[in-house]
GUDRENSE-494747 format. One record per atom (N, C-alpha, C): residue number from 0; residue in one letter; atom name; z, y negated, x. Coordinates in nm, 2 decimals, decimal comma, padded with zeros to 4 digits. Atoms other than C-alpha are relative to their C-alpha. Layout:
<sites>
+-----+----+----+--------+--------+--------+
|   i | aa | at |      Z |      Y |      X |
+-----+----+----+--------+--------+--------+
| NUM |  A | CA |      Z |      Y |      X |
...
+-----+----+----+--------+--------+--------+
</sites>
This chain:
<sites>
+-----+----+----+--------+--------+--------+
|   i | aa | at |      Z |      Y |      X |
+-----+----+----+--------+--------+--------+
|   0 |  V |  N | -00,06 | -00,13 |  00,03 |
|   0 |  V | CA |  10,96 |  07,49 | -08,30 |
|   0 |  V |  C |  00,14 | -00,02 | -00,07 |
|   1 |  E |  N | -00,13 |  00,02 |  00,06 |
|   1 |  E | CA |  11,31 |  07,37 | -08,37 |
|   1 |  E |  C |  00,00 | -00,07 | -00,14 |
|   2 |  L |  N |  00,02 |  00,06 |  00,13 |
|   2 |  L | CA |  11,19 |  07,16 | -08,66 |
|   2 |  L |  C | -00,04 |  00,11 | -00,11 |
|   3 |  R |  N |  00,04 | -00,11 |  00,09 |
|   3 |  R | CA |  11,03 |  07,47 | -08,82 |
|   3 |  R |  C |  00,12 |  00,09 | -00,03 |
|   4 |  K |  N | -00,12 | -00,08 |  00,03 |
|   4 |  K | CA |  11,36 |  07,67 | -08,78 |
|   4 |  K |  C |  00,09 | -00,08 | -00,09 |
|   5 |  S |  N | -00,08 |  00,08 |  00,09 |
|   5 |  S | CA |  11,55 |  07,39 | -08,94 |
|   5 |  S |  C | -00,05 | -00,01 | -00,14 |
|   6 |  Q |  N |  00,07 |  00,01 |  00,13 |
|   6 |  Q | CA |  11,30 |  07,36 | -09,22 |
|   6 |  Q |  C |  00,01 |  00,14 | -00,07 |
|   7 |  F |  N | -00,01 | -00,13 |  00,06 |
|   7 |  F | CA |  11,31 |  07,74 | -09,27 |
|   7 |  F |  C |  00,15 |  00,02 | -00,05 |
|   8 |  R |  N | -00,14 | -00,01 |  00,05 |
|   8 |  R | CA |  11,70 |  07,73 | -09,30 |
|   8 |  R |  C |  00,01 | -00,08 | -00,13 |
|   9 |  A |  N | -00,01 |  00,09 |  00,12 |
|   9 |  A | CA |  11,67 |  07,44 | -09,55 |
|   9 |  A |  C | -00,07 |  00,07 | -00,12 |
|  10 |  I |  N |  00,07 | -00,07 |  00,11 |
|  10 |  I | CA |  11,42 |  07,64 | -09,76 |
|  10 |  I |  C |  00,08 |  00,12 | -00,05 |
|  11 |  R |  N | -00,08 | -00,12 |  00,04 |
|  11 |  R | CA |  11,64 |  07,95 | -09,76 |
|  11 |  R |  C |  00,13 | -00,05 | -00,08 |
|  12 |  R |  N | -00,12 |  00,06 |  00,08 |
|  12 |  R | CA |  11,94 |  07,73 | -09,87 |
|  12 |  R |  C | -00,05 | -00,04 | -00,14 |
|  13 |  R |  N |  00,06 |  00,04 |  00,13 |
|  13 |  R | CA |  11,72 |  07,59 | -10,15 |
|  13 |  R |  C | -00,02 |  00,12 | -00,09 |
|  14 |  I |  N |  00,02 | -00,13 |  00,08 |
|  14 |  I | CA |  11,63 |  07,94 | -10,26 |
|  14 |  I |  C |  00,13 |  00,05 | -00,05 |
|  15 |  D |  N | -00,13 | -00,05 |  00,05 |
|  15 |  D | CA |  11,99 |  08,05 | -10,27 |
|  15 |  D |  C |  00,07 | -00,09 | -00,10 |
|  16 |  R |  N | -00,06 |  00,10 |  00,09 |
|  16 |  R | CA |  12,10 |  07,74 | -10,45 |
|  16 |  R |  C | -00,06 |  00,01 | -00,14 |
|  17 |  D |  N |  00,07 |  00,01 |  00,13 |
|  17 |  D | CA |  11,84 |  07,76 | -10,72 |
|  17 |  D |  C | -00,06 |  00,14 | -00,04 |
|  18 |  I |  N |  00,06 | -00,13 |  00,02 |
|  18 |  I | CA |  11,78 |  08,14 | -10,73 |
|  18 |  I |  C | -00,02 |  00,03 | -00,15 |
|  19 |  S |  N |  00,00 | -00,03 |  00,14 |
|  19 |  S | CA |  11,84 |  08,15 | -11,11 |
|  19 |  S |  C | -00,12 | -00,07 | -00,07 |
|  20 |  D |  N |  00,11 |  00,07 |  00,06 |
|  20 |  D | CA |  11,55 |  07,91 | -11,17 |
|  20 |  D |  C | -00,13 |  00,08 |  00,00 |
|  21 |  A |  N |  00,12 | -00,09 |  00,01 |
|  21 |  A | CA |  11,26 |  08,12 | -11,30 |
|  21 |  A |  C | -00,13 | -00,06 |  00,06 |
|  22 |  T |  N |  00,12 |  00,07 | -00,05 |
|  22 |  T | CA |  11,01 |  07,86 | -11,18 |
|  22 |  T |  C |  00,00 | -00,01 |  00,15 |
|  23 |  L |  N | -00,01 |  00,00 | -00,14 |
|  23 |  L | CA |  11,13 |  07,89 | -10,82 |
|  23 |  L |  C | -00,11 |  00,09 |  00,06 |
|  24 |  G |  N |  00,11 | -00,07 | -00,06 |
|  24 |  G | CA |  10,83 |  07,99 | -10,61 |
|  24 |  G |  C | -00,07 | -00,08 |  00,11 |
|  25 |  A |  N |  00,07 |  00,07 | -00,11 |
|  25 |  A | CA |  10,58 |  07,89 | -10,34 |
|  25 |  A |  C | -00,04 | -00,14 | -00,04 |
|  26 |  A |  N |  00,05 |  00,14 |  00,04 |
|  26 |  A | CA |  10,44 |  07,59 | -10,54 |
|  26 |  A |  C |  00,12 | -00,10 |  00,00 |
|  27 |  A |  N | -00,12 |  00,09 |  00,00 |
|  27 |  A | CA |  10,79 |  07,44 | -10,59 |
|  27 |  A |  C |  00,05 | -00,03 |  00,14 |
|  28 |  L |  N | -00,05 |  00,02 | -00,13 |
|  28 |  L | CA |  10,89 |  07,49 | -10,23 |
|  28 |  L |  C | -00,10 | -00,08 |  00,09 |
|  29 |  T |  N |  00,09 |  00,08 | -00,08 |
|  29 |  T | CA |  10,57 |  07,36 | -10,07 |
|  29 |  T |  C |  00,00 | -00,15 | -00,04 |
|  30 |  A |  N |  00,00 |  00,14 |  00,04 |
|  30 |  A | CA |  10,59 |  07,04 | -10,28 |
|  30 |  A |  C |  00,13 | -00,06 |  00,05 |
|  31 |  Q |  N | -00,13 |  00,06 | -00,04 |
|  31 |  Q | CA |  10,96 |  06,98 | -10,20 |
|  31 |  Q |  C |  00,01 | -00,02 |  00,15 |
|  32 |  F |  N | -00,01 |  00,01 | -00,14 |
|  32 |  F | CA |  10,93 |  07,05 | -09,83 |
|  32 |  F |  C | -00,12 | -00,05 |  00,07 |
|  33 |  F |  N |  00,12 |  00,06 | -00,06 |
|  33 |  F | CA |  10,59 |  06,90 | -09,77 |
|  33 |  F |  C | -00,07 |  00,09 |  00,10 |
|  34 |  I |  N |  00,07 | -00,10 | -00,08 |
|  34 |  I | CA |  10,44 |  07,21 | -09,62 |
|  34 |  I |  C | -00,11 |  00,06 | -00,07 |
|  35 |  T |  N |  00,11 | -00,06 |  00,07 |
|  35 |  T | CA |  10,12 |  07,39 | -09,69 |
|  35 |  T |  C |  00,04 |  00,14 | -00,04 |
|  36 |  R |  N | -00,03 | -00,14 |  00,05 |
|  36 |  R | CA |  10,12 |  07,73 | -09,87 |
|  36 |  R |  C | -00,02 |  00,10 |  00,12 |
|  37 |  P |  N |  00,01 | -00,09 | -00,11 |
|  37 |  P | CA |  09,99 |  07,91 | -09,56 |
|  37 |  P |  C |  00,12 | -00,01 |  00,10 |
|  38 |  T |  N | -00,11 |  00,02 | -00,09 |
|  38 |  T | CA |  10,27 |  07,76 | -09,35 |
|  38 |  T |  C |  00,12 |  00,07 | -00,06 |
|  39 |  L |  N | -00,11 | -00,07 |  00,07 |
|  39 |  L | CA |  10,53 |  07,88 | -09,61 |
|  39 |  L |  C | -00,01 |  00,15 |  00,01 |
|  40 |  Y |  N |  00,03 | -00,15 | -00,01 |
|  40 |  Y | CA |  10,37 |  08,23 | -09,61 |
|  40 |  Y |  C |  00,03 |  00,05 |  00,14 |
|  41 |  R |  N | -00,02 | -00,05 | -00,14 |
|  41 |  R | CA |  10,38 |  08,25 | -09,23 |
|  41 |  R |  C |  00,15 |  00,00 |  00,03 |
|  42 |  M |  N | -00,15 |  00,01 | -00,02 |
|  42 |  M | CA |  10,75 |  08,14 | -09,23 |
|  42 |  M |  C |  00,07 |  00,13 | -00,05 |
|  43 |  F |  N | -00,07 | -00,11 |  00,06 |
|  43 |  F | CA |  10,84 |  08,43 | -09,46 |
|  43 |  F |  C | -00,07 |  00,13 |  00,02 |
|  44 |  E |  N |  00,08 | -00,13 | -00,03 |
|  44 |  E | CA |  10,59 |  08,69 | -09,33 |
|  44 |  E |  C |  00,10 |  00,11 |  00,05 |
|  45 |  P |  N | -00,09 | -00,11 | -00,04 |
|  45 |  P | CA |  10,87 |  08,88 | -09,15 |
|  45 |  P |  C |  00,08 |  00,06 | -00,11 |
|  46 |  Y |  N | -00,07 | -00,05 |  00,12 |
|  46 |  Y | CA |  11,04 |  08,92 | -09,49 |
|  46 |  Y |  C | -00,09 |  00,06 | -00,11 |
|  47 |  G |  N |  00,10 | -00,05 |  00,10 |
|  47 |  G | CA |  10,73 |  09,05 | -09,66 |
|  47 |  G |  C | -00,06 | -00,10 | -00,09 |
|  48 |  G |  N |  00,06 |  00,11 |  00,07 |
|  48 |  G | CA |  10,63 |  08,71 | -09,79 |
|  48 |  G |  C |  00,11 | -00,07 | -00,08 |
|  49 |  I |  N | -00,10 |  00,08 |  00,07 |
|  49 |  I | CA |  10,80 |  08,44 | -09,99 |
|  49 |  I |  C |  00,04 |  00,06 | -00,14 |
|  50 |  G |  N | -00,03 | -00,06 |  00,13 |
|  50 |  G | CA |  10,77 |  08,62 | -10,33 |
|  50 |  G |  C |  00,09 |  00,12 |  00,02 |
|  51 |  K |  N | -00,08 | -00,12 | -00,02 |
|  51 |  K | CA |  10,92 |  08,94 | -10,19 |
|  51 |  K |  C |  00,14 | -00,05 |  00,04 |
|  52 |  Y |  N | -00,13 |  00,05 | -00,05 |
|  52 |  Y | CA |  11,20 |  08,74 | -10,02 |
|  52 |  Y |  C |  00,08 | -00,05 | -00,12 |
|  53 |  I |  N | -00,07 |  00,05 |  00,12 |
|  53 |  I | CA |  11,29 |  08,56 | -10,35 |
|  53 |  I |  C |  00,04 |  00,11 | -00,09 |
|  54 |  L |  N | -00,03 | -00,11 |  00,09 |
|  54 |  L | CA |  11,27 |  08,88 | -10,55 |
|  54 |  L |  C |  00,11 |  00,08 |  00,06 |
|  55 |  G |  N | -00,11 | -00,08 | -00,06 |
|  55 |  G | CA |  11,49 |  09,06 | -10,30 |
|  55 |  G |  C |  00,13 | -00,07 | -00,01 |
|  56 |  R |  N | -00,13 |  00,07 |  00,02 |
|  56 |  R | CA |  11,76 |  08,79 | -10,32 |
|  56 |  R |  C |  00,04 |  00,01 | -00,15 |
|  57 |  R |  N | -00,04 | -00,01 |  00,14 |
|  57 |  R | CA |  11,75 |  08,81 | -10,70 |
|  57 |  R |  C |  00,05 |  00,14 | -00,03 |
|  58 |  L |  N | -00,03 | -00,14 |  00,03 |
|  58 |  L | CA |  11,76 |  09,19 | -10,71 |
|  58 |  L |  C |  00,14 |  00,03 |  00,06 |
|  59 |  T |  N | -00,13 | -00,02 | -00,06 |
|  59 |  T | CA |  12,06 |  09,18 | -10,47 |
|  59 |  T |  C |  00,11 | -00,06 | -00,09 |
|  60 |  G |  N | -00,10 |  00,06 |  00,10 |
|  60 |  G | CA |  12,24 |  08,95 | -10,71 |
|  60 |  G |  C |  00,02 |  00,08 | -00,12 |
|  61 |  V |  N | -00,01 | -00,09 |  00,12 |
|  61 |  V | CA |  12,16 |  09,17 | -11,00 |
|  61 |  V |  C |  00,09 |  00,12 |  00,03 |
|  62 |  F |  N | -00,07 | -00,12 | -00,04 |
|  62 |  F | CA |  12,29 |  09,47 | -10,81 |
|  62 |  F |  C |  00,15 | -00,03 |  00,01 |
|  63 |  R |  N | -00,14 |  00,05 | -00,02 |
|  63 |  R | CA |  12,61 |  09,28 | -10,72 |
|  63 |  R |  C |  00,07 | -00,01 | -00,14 |
|  64 |  D |  N | -00,06 |  00,02 |  00,13 |
|  64 |  D | CA |  12,67 |  09,18 | -11,08 |
|  64 |  D |  C |  00,02 |  00,13 | -00,08 |
|  65 |  L |  N | -00,01 | -00,12 |  00,07 |
|  65 |  L | CA |  12,60 |  09,52 | -11,22 |
|  65 |  L |  C |  00,11 |  00,09 |  00,05 |
|  66 |  S |  N | -00,10 | -00,07 | -00,06 |
|  66 |  S | CA |  12,85 |  09,66 | -10,98 |
|  66 |  S |  C |  00,14 | -00,06 | -00,02 |
|  67 |  E |  N | -00,13 |  00,08 |  00,02 |
|  67 |  E | CA |  13,12 |  09,41 | -11,08 |
|  67 |  E |  C |  00,07 |  00,04 | -00,13 |
|  68 |  P |  N | -00,07 | -00,05 |  00,12 |
|  68 |  P | CA |  13,38 |  09,55 | -11,32 |
|  68 |  P |  C |  00,02 | -00,11 | -00,10 |
|  69 |  S |  N | -00,02 |  00,11 |  00,10 |
|  69 |  S | CA |  13,45 |  09,21 | -11,48 |
|  69 |  S |  C | -00,12 | -00,04 | -00,08 |
|  70 |  L |  N |  00,12 |  00,04 |  00,07 |
|  70 |  L | CA |  13,09 |  09,18 | -11,59 |
|  70 |  L |  C | -00,05 |  00,12 | -00,08 |
|  71 |  V |  N |  00,04 | -00,12 |  00,07 |
|  71 |  V | CA |  13,07 |  09,53 | -11,76 |
|  71 |  V |  C | -00,04 | -00,03 | -00,14 |
|  72 |  H |  N |  00,03 |  00,04 |  00,14 |
|  72 |  H | CA |  13,06 |  09,36 | -12,10 |
|  72 |  H |  C | -00,14 | -00,07 | -00,02 |
|  73 |  E |  N |  00,13 |  00,07 |  00,01 |
|  73 |  E | CA |  12,74 |  09,17 | -12,02 |
|  73 |  E |  C | -00,12 |  00,09 | -00,01 |
|  74 |  K |  N |  00,12 | -00,08 |  00,00 |
|  74 |  K | CA |  12,40 |  09,31 | -12,11 |
|  74 |  K |  C | -00,08 | -00,01 |  00,13 |
|  75 |  V |  N |  00,08 | -00,01 | -00,12 |
|  75 |  V | CA |  12,17 |  09,41 | -11,83 |
|  75 |  V |  C | -00,10 | -00,12 |  00,00 |
|  76 |  A |  N |  00,10 |  00,11 |  00,01 |
|  76 |  A | CA |  11,91 |  09,16 | -11,96 |
|  76 |  A |  C |  00,06 | -00,13 |  00,02 |
|  77 |  T |  N | -00,07 |  00,12 | -00,02 |
|  77 |  T | CA |  12,16 |  08,88 | -11,96 |
|  77 |  T |  C |  00,02 | -00,03 |  00,15 |
|  78 |  I |  N | -00,02 |  00,01 | -00,15 |
|  78 |  I | CA |  12,24 |  08,95 | -11,59 |
|  78 |  I |  C | -00,13 | -00,03 |  00,07 |
|  79 |  M |  N |  00,13 |  00,03 | -00,06 |
|  79 |  M | CA |  11,87 |  08,96 | -11,50 |
|  79 |  M |  C | -00,04 | -00,14 | -00,02 |
|  80 |  R |  N |  00,04 |  00,14 |  00,03 |
|  80 |  R | CA |  11,80 |  08,63 | -11,67 |
|  80 |  R |  C |  00,08 | -00,10 |  00,08 |
|  81 |  R |  N | -00,09 |  00,09 | -00,08 |
|  81 |  R | CA |  12,10 |  08,47 | -11,49 |
|  81 |  R |  C | -00,06 | -00,01 |  00,15 |
|  82 |  W |  N |  00,06 |  00,00 | -00,14 |
|  82 |  W | CA |  11,92 |  08,57 | -11,16 |
|  82 |  W |  C | -00,15 | -00,04 |  00,00 |
|  83 |  G |  N |  00,14 |  00,05 |  00,00 |
|  83 |  G | CA |  11,58 |  08,42 | -11,27 |
|  83 |  G |  C | -00,10 |  00,10 | -00,03 |
|  84 |  L |  N |  00,09 | -00,11 |  00,03 |
|  84 |  L | CA |  11,43 |  08,75 | -11,38 |
|  84 |  L |  C | -00,02 |  00,00 | -00,16 |
|  85 |  E |  N |  00,02 |  00,02 |  00,15 |
|  85 |  E | CA |  11,29 |  08,66 | -11,73 |
|  85 |  E |  C | -00,07 |  00,12 | -00,07 |
|  86 |  N |  N |  00,07 | -00,12 |  00,06 |
|  86 |  N | CA |  11,07 |  08,97 | -11,79 |
|  86 |  N |  C |  00,08 |  00,12 |  00,03 |
|  87 |  H |  N | -00,09 | -00,11 | -00,02 |
|  87 |  H | CA |  11,32 |  09,24 | -11,84 |
|  87 |  H |  C | -00,06 |  00,14 |  00,04 |
|  88 |  P |  N |  00,06 | -00,13 | -00,05 |
|  88 |  P | CA |  11,09 |  09,55 | -11,82 |
|  88 |  P |  C | -00,06 | -00,01 |  00,14 |
|  89 |  A |  N |  00,05 |  00,01 | -00,13 |
|  89 |  A | CA |  10,92 |  09,42 | -11,51 |
|  89 |  A |  C |  00,11 | -00,01 |  00,11 |
|  90 |  A |  N | -00,11 |  00,01 | -00,09 |
|  90 |  A | CA |  11,25 |  09,33 | -11,35 |
|  90 |  A |  C |  00,07 |  00,14 |  00,02 |
|  91 |  G |  N | -00,05 | -00,13 | -00,01 |
|  91 |  G | CA |  11,38 |  09,68 | -11,43 |
|  91 |  G |  C | -00,08 |  00,09 |  00,09 |
|  92 |  R |  N |  00,09 | -00,07 | -00,09 |
|  92 |  R | CA |  11,08 |  09,83 | -11,26 |
|  92 |  R |  C |  00,02 | -00,04 |  00,15 |
|  93 |  A |  N | -00,02 |  00,06 | -00,14 |
|  93 |  A | CA |  11,13 |  09,60 | -10,95 |
|  93 |  A |  C |  00,14 |  00,05 |  00,05 |
|  94 |  F |  N | -00,13 | -00,05 | -00,04 |
|  94 |  F | CA |  11,50 |  09,70 | -10,95 |
|  94 |  F |  C |  00,00 |  00,14 |  00,05 |
|  95 |  R |  N |  00,01 | -00,14 | -00,03 |
|  95 |  R | CA |  11,42 |  10,07 | -10,95 |
|  95 |  R |  C | -00,08 |  00,02 |  00,13 |
|  96 |  A |  N |  00,07 | -00,01 | -00,12 |
|  96 |  A | CA |  11,16 |  10,02 | -10,68 |
|  96 |  A |  C |  00,08 | -00,04 |  00,12 |
|  97 |  A |  N | -00,08 |  00,04 | -00,11 |
|  97 |  A | CA |  11,41 |  09,84 | -10,46 |
|  97 |  A |  C |  00,11 |  00,09 |  00,03 |
|  98 |  W |  N | -00,12 | -00,07 | -00,01 |
|  98 |  W | CA |  11,71 |  10,05 | -10,52 |
|  98 |  W |  C |  00,00 |  00,15 | -00,02 |
|  99 |  G |  N |  00,02 | -00,15 |  00,02 |
|  99 |  G | CA |  11,58 |  10,39 | -10,63 |
|  99 |  G |  C |  00,08 |  00,04 | -00,13 |
| 100 |  I |  N | -00,07 | -00,04 |  00,12 |
| 100 |  I | CA |  11,79 |  10,38 | -10,95 |
| 100 |  I |  C | -00,03 | -00,12 | -00,11 |
| 101 |  T |  N |  00,02 |  00,10 |  00,10 |
| 101 |  T | CA |  11,76 |  10,19 | -11,28 |
| 101 |  T |  C |  00,13 | -00,09 | -00,01 |
| 102 |  P |  N | -00,12 |  00,09 |  00,02 |
| 102 |  P | CA |  11,99 |  09,89 | -11,36 |
| 102 |  P |  C |  00,12 |  00,07 | -00,07 |
| 103 |  S |  N | -00,10 | -00,07 |  00,08 |
| 103 |  S | CA |  12,18 |  10,10 | -11,62 |
| 103 |  S |  C |  00,07 |  00,11 |  00,09 |
| 104 |  E |  N | -00,06 | -00,10 | -00,09 |
| 104 |  E | CA |  12,23 |  10,38 | -11,37 |
| 104 |  E |  C |  00,09 | -00,06 |  00,11 |
| 105 |  C |  N | -00,08 |  00,08 | -00,10 |
| 105 |  C | CA |  12,36 |  10,13 | -11,11 |
| 105 |  C |  C |  00,13 | -00,03 | -00,06 |
| 106 |  R |  N | -00,13 |  00,03 |  00,07 |
| 106 |  R | CA |  12,62 |  10,02 | -11,36 |
| 106 |  R |  C |  00,08 |  00,12 | -00,02 |
| 107 |  R |  N | -00,08 | -00,12 |  00,02 |
| 107 |  R | CA |  12,72 |  10,37 | -11,45 |
| 107 |  R |  C |  00,06 |  00,06 |  00,12 |
| 108 |  R |  N | -00,05 | -00,05 | -00,13 |
| 108 |  R | CA |  12,75 |  10,48 | -11,09 |
| 108 |  R |  C |  00,12 | -00,08 |  00,05 |
| 109 |  A |  N | -00,11 |  00,09 | -00,05 |
| 109 |  A | CA |  12,97 |  10,18 | -11,00 |
| 109 |  A |  C |  00,12 |  00,02 | -00,08 |
| 110 |  L |  N | -00,11 | -00,03 |  00,08 |
| 110 |  L | CA |  13,19 |  10,24 | -11,30 |
| 110 |  L |  C |  00,07 |  00,14 |  00,03 |
| 111 |  H |  N | -00,05 | -00,13 | -00,02 |
| 111 |  H | CA |  13,22 |  10,61 | -11,24 |
| 111 |  H |  C |  00,07 |  00,01 |  00,14 |
| 112 |  Q |  N | -00,06 |  00,00 | -00,13 |
| 112 |  Q | CA |  13,30 |  10,55 | -10,87 |
| 112 |  Q |  C |  00,14 | -00,06 |  00,00 |
| 113 |  R |  N | -00,13 |  00,07 |  00,01 |
| 113 |  R | CA |  13,58 |  10,31 | -10,96 |
| 113 |  R |  C |  00,10 |  00,08 | -00,08 |
| 114 |  Q |  N | -00,09 | -00,08 |  00,08 |
| 114 |  Q | CA |  13,72 |  10,53 | -11,23 |
| 114 |  Q |  C |  00,05 |  00,13 |  00,06 |
| 115 |  S |  N | -00,04 | -00,13 | -00,06 |
| 115 |  S | CA |  13,72 |  10,85 | -11,03 |
| 115 |  S |  C |  00,06 | -00,02 |  00,14 |
| 116 |  G |  N | -00,06 |  00,02 | -00,13 |
| 116 |  G | CA |  13,83 |  10,69 | -10,70 |
| 116 |  G |  C | -00,08 |  00,07 |  00,11 |
| 117 |  E |  N |  00,08 | -00,08 | -00,10 |
| 117 |  E | CA |  13,55 |  10,88 | -10,52 |
| 117 |  E |  C | -00,03 | -00,09 |  00,12 |
| 118 |  A |  N |  00,04 |  00,07 | -00,12 |
| 118 |  A | CA |  13,47 |  10,78 | -10,17 |
| 118 |  A |  C | -00,15 |  00,00 |  00,00 |
| 119 |  P |  N |  00,15 |  00,01 |  00,00 |
| 119 |  P | CA |  13,11 |  10,66 | -10,12 |
| 119 |  P |  C | -00,06 |  00,11 |  00,08 |
| 120 |  K |  N |  00,08 | -00,10 | -00,07 |
| 120 |  K | CA |  12,86 |  10,93 | -10,03 |
| 120 |  K |  C | -00,10 | -00,06 |  00,09 |
| 121 |  P |  N |  00,10 |  00,06 | -00,08 |
| 121 |  P | CA |  12,58 |  10,89 | -09,78 |
| 121 |  P |  C | -00,10 | -00,08 | -00,09 |
| 122 |  P |  N |  00,08 |  00,09 |  00,08 |
| 122 |  P | CA |  12,34 |  10,61 | -09,90 |
| 122 |  P |  C | -00,12 |  00,08 | -00,06 |
| 123 |  A |  N |  00,11 | -00,06 |  00,07 |
| 123 |  A | CA |  12,09 |  10,71 | -10,16 |
| 123 |  A |  C | -00,12 | -00,10 |  00,01 |
| 124 |  F |  N |  00,10 |  00,10 | -00,02 |
| 124 |  F | CA |  11,89 |  10,39 | -10,08 |
| 124 |  F |  C |  00,04 | -00,09 |  00,11 |
| 125 |  T |  N | -00,03 |  00,08 | -00,11 |
| 125 |  T | CA |  11,86 |  10,14 | -09,81 |
| 125 |  T |  C |  00,07 | -00,13 | -00,04 |
| 126 |  I |  N | -00,08 |  00,12 |  00,03 |
| 126 |  I | CA |  12,12 |  09,85 | -09,82 |
| 126 |  I |  C | -00,06 | -00,11 |  00,09 |
| 127 |  P |  N |  00,04 |  00,11 | -00,08 |
| 127 |  P | CA |  11,97 |  09,52 | -09,71 |
| 127 |  P |  C |  00,11 | -00,06 |  00,08 |
| 128 |  P |  N | -00,11 |  00,06 | -00,09 |
| 128 |  P | CA |  12,16 |  09,36 | -09,42 |
| 128 |  P |  C |  00,06 | -00,12 | -00,06 |
| 129 |  E |  N | -00,06 |  00,12 |  00,05 |
| 129 |  E | CA |  12,21 |  09,04 | -09,61 |
| 129 |  E |  C |  00,10 |  00,02 | -00,12 |
| 130 |  M |  N | -00,09 | -00,03 |  00,12 |
| 130 |  M | CA |  12,41 |  09,22 | -09,89 |
| 130 |  M |  C |  00,14 | -00,02 |  00,04 |
| 131 |  P |  N | -00,14 |  00,02 | -00,02 |
| 131 |  P | CA |  12,77 |  09,13 | -09,91 |
| 131 |  P |  C |  00,07 |  00,13 |  00,03 |
| 132 |  A |  N | -00,06 | -00,12 | -00,05 |
| 132 |  A | CA |  13,01 |  09,38 | -09,75 |
| 132 |  A |  C |  00,06 |  00,08 | -00,12 |
| 133 |  N |  N | -00,06 | -00,08 |  00,11 |
| 133 |  N | CA |  13,18 |  09,47 | -10,09 |
| 133 |  N |  C | -00,11 |  00,08 | -00,07 |
| 134 |  I |  N |  00,11 | -00,08 |  00,06 |
| 134 |  I | CA |  12,84 |  09,60 | -10,21 |
| 134 |  I |  C | -00,04 |  00,11 |  00,09 |
| 135 |  R |  N |  00,04 | -00,10 | -00,10 |
| 135 |  R | CA |  12,76 |  09,79 | -09,89 |
| 135 |  R |  C |  00,09 |  00,12 | -00,02 |
| 136 |  A |  N | -00,09 | -00,12 |  00,02 |
| 136 |  A | CA |  13,06 |  10,02 | -09,98 |
| 136 |  A |  C | -00,05 |  00,08 | -00,11 |
| 137 |  F |  N |  00,06 | -00,07 |  00,11 |
| 137 |  F | CA |  12,87 |  10,12 | -10,29 |
| 137 |  F |  C | -00,13 |  00,05 |  00,04 |
| 138 |  K |  N |  00,13 | -00,05 | -00,05 |
| 138 |  K | CA |  12,60 |  10,35 | -10,15 |
| 138 |  K |  C | -00,05 |  00,12 | -00,07 |
| 139 |  D |  N |  00,04 | -00,12 |  00,07 |
| 139 |  D | CA |  12,57 |  10,63 | -10,40 |
| 139 |  D |  C | -00,09 | -00,04 | -00,12 |
+-----+----+----+--------+--------+--------+
</sites>
């Protein structure tokens, strides 16, 4: 049991380290960690599966970058590619499904909130618990 927990933590570290690698997925992880695909899927079942876990980490990164004032000059597609999301239209749909707003709307709201000095309103979407505190403040 402790070995599996340790392995799980190592896999999560590997995902976070190489999140921008578009080829990161179940096949790469099973080969590197010498586990079967069903074992990997069971490990990440509480997170909706390995694919959903990786996508969630990527979308959280995209959200963070779109909310960052110093990155306002970067194109949305560039930010998505940096997080391993190569298919821009599909990534945009996934972002909207996860956050309830488009990537462009996310950027507009973040900029508007900073420029107007508005206090955050009640959440318009669910904030994942693993999201950094500075993003949790942006809930509109």
